[in-house]
C-alpha positions as CSV (number, residue, x, y, z in Angstrom):
1,M,55.9,78.7,15.8
2,I,54.0,80.3,18.3
3,P,55.0,83.3,19.3
4,K,55.8,85.2,22.3
5,V,54.3,88.2,24.5
6,G,57.0,90.1,24.1
7,Q,59.3,89.4,21.7
8,L,60.9,91.8,19.9
9,L,60.2,92.0,15.7
10,R,61.7,93.8,12.6
11,W,60.0,94.0,9.4
12,Y,60.2,94.2,6.5
13,D,58.2,97.1,4.0
14,N,59.0,95.6,1.5
15,I,63.2,92.9,1.8
16,V,63.3,92.7,-2.4
17,L,62.5,96.8,-2.9
18,N,64.9,97.2,0.1
19,P,66.6,94.9,1.5
20,N,68.7,97.2,3.9
21,G,65.5,97.6,5.3
22,H,64.9,101.9,5.1
23,D,61.5,101.7,5.3
24,S,60.7,98.2,8.1
25,D,59.8,99.8,11.4
26,V,60.2,97.8,14.8
27,G,57.6,96.1,17.2
28,I,56.9,94.0,20.9
29,V,54.5,91.6,20.6
30,K,51.9,92.6,22.7
31,E,49.8,89.7,23.1
32,V,49.0,86.4,21.6
33,R,45.2,84.7,22.0
34,S,43.2,81.7,21.0
35,D,41.8,82.8,18.5
36,G,39.1,80.6,19.1
37,Y,36.8,81.9,15.8
38,G,37.0,79.5,13.0
39,E,40.2,77.8,11.9
40,Y,43.2,79.7,13.6
41,A,44.9,78.1,16.3
42,Y,45.8,81.6,17.2
43,A,46.1,85.7,16.0
44,V,49.0,87.8,17.8
45,I,49.0,91.9,18.3
46,I,51.9,93.8,17.9
47,D,52.9,96.8,19.1
48,W,55.2,98.6,16.5
49,C,57.5,102.0,16.8
50,K,56.4,103.7,13.8
51,G,52.9,105.5,13.8
52,P,52.6,104.0,16.4
53,H,49.8,101.1,16.0
54,S,49.6,98.3,16.5
55,S,48.5,95.2,14.4
56,Y,46.5,91.6,13.7
57,H,47.1,89.1,12.5
58,D,46.1,85.4,12.7
59,C,48.2,82.9,12.8
60,E,48.1,82.1,8.5
61,E,49.1,85.7,8.2
62,Y,51.8,85.0,11.1
63,E,53.3,82.3,9.9
64,E,53.3,83.5,5.9
65,S,54.9,86.9,6.8
66,I,57.9,84.8,9.4
67,G,58.9,82.6,6.7
68,N,58.8,85.1,4.1
69,G,61.3,87.0,6.0
70,E,58.9,90.2,6.0
71,I,58.8,89.7,10.0
72,V,62.3,88.5,11.6
73,V,62.1,88.0,15.5
74,V,65.1,89.6,17.1
75,V,64.2,88.4,20.2
């Protein structure tokens, strides 16, 4: 699932240890770009509220985080 700019995300620090999201964060997809450097189809830049800071995820990292519930798409 390719994310879209403006999507709201919730990140859970450790979904097993913190199922209520005590150490969670909220972020927004800032940029989705074609990652022409090798094997990855796209890269995602997310602006997070805690810090605040940005994070870079290649498509494998992003899709793995979505699949295991670490990152949840809110909108």
